N, CA and C atoms as an extended XYZ file, in Angstrom:
297
Properties=species:S:1:pos:R:3:atomname:S:1:resname:S:1:resid:I:1 pbc="F F F"
N        65.675        5.587      -20.773 N   MET     1
C        65.181        5.047      -19.540 CA  MET     1
C        64.998        3.549      -19.694 C   MET     1
N        65.835        2.818      -19.072 N   ASN     2
C        65.787        1.366      -19.117 CA  ASN     2
C        65.157        0.836      -17.832 C   ASN     2
N        64.279       -0.144      -18.033 N   MET     3
C        63.657       -0.773      -16.875 CA  MET     3
C        64.384       -2.072      -16.586 C   MET     3
N        64.540       -2.330      -15.342 N   ASN     4
C        65.155       -3.614      -15.025 CA  ASN     4
C        64.078       -4.695      -15.065 C   ASN     4
N        64.479       -5.922      -14.958 N   THR     5
C        63.556       -7.043      -15.122 CA  THR     5
C        62.527       -7.109      -14.005 C   THR     5
N        62.858       -6.687      -12.810 N   SER     6
C        61.879       -6.722      -11.723 CA  SER     6
C        60.755       -5.712      -11.970 C   SER     6
N        61.111       -4.549      -12.520 N   GLU     7
C        60.077       -3.563      -12.864 CA  GLU     7
C        59.189       -4.091      -13.983 C   GLU     7
N        59.776       -4.755      -14.949 N   GLN     8
C        58.994       -5.326      -16.048 CA  GLN     8
C        58.064       -6.409      -15.525 C   GLN     8
N        58.556       -7.235      -14.613 N   LYS     9
C        57.721       -8.300      -14.034 CA  LYS     9
C        56.563       -7.704      -13.247 C   LYS     9
N        56.833       -6.684      -12.452 N   SER    10
C        55.759       -6.080      -11.659 CA  SER    10
C        54.724       -5.407      -12.569 C   SER    10
N        55.174       -4.740      -13.629 N   ILE    11
C        54.220       -4.128      -14.575 CA  ILE    11
C        53.388       -5.207      -15.249 C   ILE    11
N        54.010       -6.316      -15.622 N   LEU    12
C        53.304       -7.429      -16.246 CA  LEU    12
C        52.293       -8.036      -15.264 C   LEU    12
N        52.692       -8.182      -14.007 N   GLN    13
C        51.777       -8.729      -12.985 CA  GLN    13
C        50.574       -7.799      -12.786 C   GLN    13
N        50.830       -6.506      -12.639 N   TYR    14
C        49.729       -5.551      -12.470 CA  TYR    14
C        48.827       -5.530      -13.695 C   TYR    14
N        49.429       -5.576      -14.855 N   SER    15
C        48.632       -5.581      -16.090 CA  SER    15
C        47.751       -6.828      -16.145 C   SER    15
N        48.327       -7.959      -15.782 N   THR    16
C        47.558       -9.215      -15.766 CA  THR    16
C        46.410       -9.122      -14.772 C   THR    16
N        46.679       -8.610      -13.600 N   ILE    17
C        45.624       -8.468      -12.583 CA  ILE    17
C        44.532       -7.530      -13.086 C   ILE    17
N        44.924       -6.408      -13.676 N   VAL    18
C        43.941       -5.454      -14.201 CA  VAL    18
C        43.093       -6.107      -15.294 C   VAL    18
N        43.724       -6.859      -16.180 N   ILE    19
C        42.981       -7.534      -17.263 CA  ILE    19
C        42.023       -8.568      -16.688 C   ILE    19
N        42.456       -9.331      -15.706 N   ILE    20
C        41.578      -10.337      -15.074 CA  ILE    20
C        40.403       -9.661      -14.382 C   ILE    20
N        40.652       -8.561      -13.667 N   VAL    21
C        39.567       -7.831      -12.994 CA  VAL    21
C        38.576       -7.290      -14.021 C   VAL    21
N        39.090       -6.747      -15.118 N   ILE    22
C        38.205       -6.233      -16.166 CA  ILE    22
C        37.357       -7.369      -16.750 C   ILE    22
N        37.969       -8.538      -16.975 N   CYS    23
C        37.215       -9.694      -17.493 CA  CYS    23
C        36.117      -10.110      -16.517 C   CYS    23
N        36.432      -10.129      -15.209 N   PHE    24
C        35.409      -10.466      -14.216 CA  PHE    24
C        34.277       -9.440      -14.214 C   PHE    24
N        34.621       -8.190      -14.334 N   ILE    25
C        33.591       -7.138      -14.366 CA  ILE    25
C        32.695       -7.310      -15.591 C   ILE    25
N        33.298       -7.575      -16.745 N   ILE    26
C        32.508       -7.784      -17.973 CA  ILE    26
C        31.611       -9.013      -17.820 C   ILE    26
N        32.162      -10.107      -17.257 N   ALA    27
C        31.363      -11.319      -17.046 CA  ALA    27
C        30.211      -11.050      -16.083 C   ALA    27
N        30.461      -10.290      -15.035 N   PHE    28
C        29.417       -9.961      -14.054 CA  PHE    28
C        28.307       -9.138      -14.701 C   PHE    28
N        28.700       -8.147      -15.486 N   ILE    29
C        27.701       -7.306      -16.169 CA  ILE    29
C        26.892       -8.147      -17.152 C   ILE    29
N        27.562       -9.000      -17.914 N   TYR    30
C        26.866       -9.868      -18.876 CA  TYR    30
C        25.884      -10.787      -18.158 C   TYR    30
N        26.325      -11.346      -17.022 N   GLN    31
C        25.455      -12.224      -16.242 CA  GLN    31
C        24.217      -11.463      -15.761 C   GLN    31
N        24.404      -10.240      -15.298 N   ASN    32
C        23.261       -9.438      -14.842 CA  ASN    32
C        22.314       -9.115      -15.987 C   ASN    32
N        22.868       -8.836      -17.164 N   ILE    33
C        22.014       -8.563      -18.329 CA  ILE    33
C        21.200       -9.801      -18.673 C   ILE    33
N        21.844      -10.973      -18.700 N   GLU    34
C        21.135      -12.227      -18.988 CA  GLU    34
C        20.049      -12.485      -17.940 C   GLU    34
N        20.382      -12.258      -16.679 N   TYR    35
C        19.418      -12.468      -15.599 CA  TYR    35
C        18.205      -11.552      -15.773 C   TYR    35
N        18.431      -10.297      -16.083 N   MET    36
C        17.327       -9.356      -16.256 CA  MET    36
C        16.469       -9.735      -17.457 C   MET    36
N        17.100      -10.207      -18.539 N   GLN    37
C        16.331      -10.643      -19.700 CA  GLN    37
C        15.458      -11.843      -19.342 C   GLN    37
N        16.027      -12.804      -18.620 N   LEU    38
C        15.243      -13.964      -18.191 CA  LEU    38
C        14.091      -13.542      -17.284 C   LEU    38
N        14.369      -12.610      -16.404 N   LYS    39
C        13.338      -12.123      -15.482 CA  LYS    39
C        12.207      -11.435      -16.257 C   LYS    39
N        12.574      -10.652      -17.272 N   MET    40
C        11.553       -9.978      -18.075 CA  MET    40
C        10.719      -10.994      -18.850 C   MET    40
N        11.376      -12.015      -19.415 N   HIS    41
C        10.639      -13.061      -20.130 CA  HIS    41
C         9.705      -13.814      -19.179 C   HIS    41
N        10.184      -14.084      -17.977 N   TYR    42
C         9.362      -14.775      -16.985 CA  TYR    42
C         8.112      -13.957      -16.653 C   TYR    42
N         8.287      -12.663      -16.412 N   HIS    43
C         7.142      -11.820      -16.079 CA  HIS    43
C         6.174      -11.713      -17.260 C   HIS    43
N         6.702      -11.641      -18.473 N   ALA    44
C         5.837      -11.580      -19.655 CA  ALA    44
C         5.031      -12.873      -19.792 C   ALA    44
N         5.685      -14.016      -19.584 N   MET    45
C         4.978      -15.296      -19.669 CA  MET    45
C         3.944      -15.433      -18.554 C   MET    45
N         4.294      -14.951      -17.369 N   LYS    46
C         3.363      -15.008      -16.241 CA  LYS    46
C         2.126      -14.151      -16.522 C   LYS    46
N         2.334      -12.949      -17.073 N   ASN    47
C         1.210      -12.076      -17.415 CA  ASN    47
C         0.346      -12.707      -18.501 C   ASN    47
N         0.989      -13.330      -19.486 N   GLU    48
C         0.236      -13.990      -20.553 CA  GLU    48
C        -0.563      -15.158      -19.998 C   GLU    48
N         0.025      -15.915      -19.074 N   TYR    49
C        -0.670      -17.031      -18.432 CA  TYR    49
C        -1.920      -16.537      -17.701 C   TYR    49
N        -1.778      -15.451      -16.947 N   HIS    50
C        -2.927      -14.906      -16.215 CA  HIS    50
C        -3.995      -14.394      -17.175 C   HIS    50
N        -3.584      -13.811      -18.282 N   ALA    51
C        -4.551      -13.340      -19.281 CA  ALA    51
C        -5.311      -14.520      -19.886 C   ALA    51
N        -4.611      -15.612      -20.145 N   ILE    52
C        -5.264      -16.804      -20.706 CA  ILE    52
C        -6.226      -17.395      -19.691 C   ILE    52
N        -5.830      -17.457      -18.432 N   ILE    53
C        -6.718      -17.988      -17.383 CA  ILE    53
C        -7.962      -17.110      -17.259 C   ILE    53
N        -7.785      -15.786      -17.291 N   GLU    54
C        -8.943      -14.886      -17.221 CA  GLU    54
C        -9.876      -15.104      -18.402 C   GLU    54
N        -9.318      -15.248      -19.600 N   GLU    55
C       -10.134      -15.492      -20.798 CA  GLU    55
C       -10.866      -16.828      -20.679 C   GLU    55
N       -10.175      -17.848      -20.170 N   TYR    56
C       -10.796      -19.159      -19.972 CA  TYR    56
C       -11.967      -19.061      -18.997 C   TYR    56
N       -11.758      -18.376      -17.881 N   GLU    57
C       -12.826      -18.224      -16.889 CA  GLU    57
C       -14.002      -17.444      -17.463 C   GLU    57
N       -13.707      -16.408      -18.261 N   ARG    58
C       -14.766      -15.617      -18.895 CA  ARG    58
C       -15.583      -16.482      -19.862 C   ARG    58
N       -14.886      -17.271      -20.683 N   GLU    59
C       -15.575      -18.143      -21.638 CA  GLU    59
C       -16.375      -19.232      -20.924 C   GLU    59
N       -15.799      -19.763      -19.840 N   LYS    60
C       -16.500      -20.788      -19.057 CA  LYS    60
C       -17.781      -20.213      -18.458 C   LYS    60
N       -17.699      -18.988      -17.956 N   TYR    61
C       -18.887      -18.326      -17.400 CA  TYR    61
C       -19.937      -18.098      -18.486 C   TYR    61
N       -19.499      -17.629      -19.655 N   GLN    62
C       -20.443      -17.383      -20.753 CA  GLN    62
C       -21.123      -18.686      -21.178 C   GLN    62
N       -20.355      -19.776      -21.226 N   LEU    63
C       -20.920      -21.070      -21.610 CA  LEU    63
C       -21.924      -21.557      -20.579 C   LEU    63
N       -21.575      -21.464      -19.296 N   SER    64
C       -22.516      -21.917      -18.261 CA  SER    64
C       -23.771      -21.039      -18.253 C   SER    64
N       -23.589      -19.751      -18.532 N   LYS    65
C       -24.730      -18.839      -18.601 CA  LYS    65
C       -25.635      -19.205      -19.782 C   LYS    65
N       -25.013      -19.535      -20.925 N   ALA    66
C       -25.790      -19.882      -22.111 CA  ALA    66
C       -26.519      -21.209      -21.933 C   ALA    66
N       -25.954      -22.114      -21.142 N   LEU    67
C       -26.561      -23.426      -20.949 CA  LEU    67
C       -27.540      -23.475      -19.773 C   LEU    67
N       -27.727      -22.379      -19.085 N   SER    68
C       -28.647      -22.385      -17.953 CA  SER    68
C       -30.086      -22.545      -18.444 C   SER    68
N       -30.919      -23.136      -17.627 N   MET    69
C       -32.314      -23.408      -18.012 CA  MET    69
C       -33.079      -22.120      -18.306 C   MET    69
N       -32.783      -21.050      -17.566 N   GLU    70
C       -33.485      -19.792      -17.818 CA  GLU    70
C       -33.196      -19.289      -19.238 C   GLU    70
N       -31.943      -19.400      -19.655 N   GLN    71
C       -31.579      -18.948      -21.000 CA  GLN    71
C       -32.232      -19.834      -22.062 C   GLN    71
N       -32.255      -21.137      -21.799 N   ILE    72
C       -32.876      -22.056      -22.769 CA  ILE    72
C       -34.365      -21.787      -22.863 C   ILE    72
N       -35.018      -21.578      -21.719 N   GLU    73
C       -36.458      -21.283      -21.734 CA  GLU    73
C       -36.735      -19.956      -22.429 C   GLU    73
N       -35.919      -18.951      -22.171 N   ALA    74
C       -36.099      -17.654      -22.828 CA  ALA    74
C       -35.902      -17.793      -24.332 C   ALA    74
N       -34.923      -18.562      -24.768 N   PHE    75
C       -34.692      -18.794      -26.198 CA  PHE    75
C       -35.898      -19.490      -26.814 C   PHE    75
N       -36.426      -20.503      -26.109 N   ALA    76
C       -37.582      -21.249      -26.631 CA  ALA    76
C       -38.796      -20.337      -26.754 C   ALA    76
N       -39.072      -19.524      -25.755 N   LYS    77
C       -40.223      -18.618      -25.812 CA  LYS    77
C       -40.065      -17.601      -26.933 C   LYS    77
N       -38.829      -17.080      -27.104 N   ASN    78
C       -38.577      -16.104      -28.167 CA  ASN    78
C       -38.738      -16.706      -29.560 C   ASN    78
N       -38.649      -18.018      -29.667 N   HIS    79
C       -38.774      -18.681      -30.971 CA  HIS    79
C       -40.108      -19.413      -31.115 C   HIS    79
N       -41.100      -18.993      -30.344 N   GLY    80
C       -42.455      -19.494      -30.509 CA  GLY    80
C       -42.729      -20.853      -29.906 C   GLY    80
N       -41.883      -21.344      -29.081 N   MET    81
C       -42.123      -22.643      -28.455 CA  MET    81
C       -42.886      -22.433      -27.156 C   MET    81
N       -43.688      -23.440      -26.798 N   VAL    82
C       -44.477      -23.358      -25.563 CA  VAL    82
C       -44.166      -24.572      -24.711 C   VAL    82
N       -44.386      -24.464      -23.402 N   PRO    83
C       -44.150      -25.625      -22.536 CA  PRO    83
C       -45.051      -26.793      -22.928 C   PRO    83
N       -44.535      -27.996      -22.789 N   MET    84
C       -45.288      -29.187      -23.153 CA  MET    84
C       -46.350      -29.470      -22.087 C   MET    84
N       -47.549      -29.792      -22.550 N   THR    85
C       -48.641      -30.167      -21.646 CA  THR    85
C       -49.132      -31.545      -22.051 C   THR    85
N       -50.072      -32.096      -21.235 N   LYS    86
C       -50.636      -33.412      -21.572 CA  LYS    86
C       -51.336      -33.374      -22.918 C   LYS    86
N       -52.003      -32.262      -23.163 N   GLU    87
C       -52.773      -32.152      -24.393 CA  GLU    87
C       -51.859      -32.062      -25.625 C   GLU    87
N       -50.711      -31.473      -25.471 N   SER    88
C       -49.829      -31.313      -26.626 CA  SER    88
C       -48.972      -32.546      -26.880 C   SER    88
N       -48.999      -33.510      -25.968 N   LEU    89
C       -48.202      -34.723      -26.110 CA  LEU    89
C       -48.914      -35.684      -27.041 C   LEU    89
N       -48.217      -36.144      -28.055 N   VAL    90
C       -48.768      -37.098      -29.005 CA  VAL    90
C       -47.940      -38.370      -28.920 C   VAL    90
N       -48.639      -39.488      -28.687 N   ILE    91
C       -47.946      -40.774      -28.611 CA  ILE    91
C       -48.234      -41.516      -29.895 C   ILE    91
N       -47.217      -41.986      -30.538 N   ILE    92
C       -47.361      -42.719      -31.788 CA  ILE    92
C       -47.020      -44.178      -31.488 C   ILE    92
N       -47.972      -45.018      -31.771 N   LYS    93
C       -47.750      -46.468      -31.541 CA  LYS    93
C       -47.250      -47.068      -32.834 C   LYS    93
N       -46.202      -47.844      -32.709 N   GLY    94
C       -45.639      -48.492      -33.873 CA  GLY    94
C       -46.256      -49.864      -34.074 C   GLY    94
N       -45.894      -50.516      -35.177 N   LYS    95
C       -46.381      -51.872      -35.457 CA  LYS    95
C       -45.722      -52.839      -34.499 C   LYS    95
N       -46.401      -53.946      -34.277 N   LYS    96
C       -45.808      -54.973      -33.415 CA  LYS    96
C       -44.609      -55.571      -34.128 C   LYS    96
N       -43.630      -55.898      -33.389 N   GLY    97
C       -42.407      -56.478      -33.959 CA  GLY    97
C       -41.363      -55.428      -34.247 C   GLY    97
N       -41.760      -54.190      -34.409 N   ILE    98
C       -40.799      -53.106      -34.626 CA  ILE    98
C       -40.647      -52.384      -33.315 C   ILE    98
N       -39.501      -52.392      -32.813 N   GLN    99
C       -39.255      -51.778      -31.520 CA  GLN    99
C       -38.589      -50.450      -31.700 C   GLN    99
């Protein structure tokens, strides 16, 4: 069975078209895989960012709570300190010339 040159050309053309279509399909699939990986990394980074912001807000709240006057007064009372009064105030006068 001998093929003439026109049949060989048409088979070569179809083969070329099939190979090009397969290459486009592979490129499309690869592009989608890359896109999905980037999307997953983006979501992971976004979740990590929100976790860091939540931790920051929690720490900021704890710090403001610790620095509140009620907490400081409670700490002072628990450690035997009492509010300052006129009687407990001691003024020390230094020598003249020493400021």
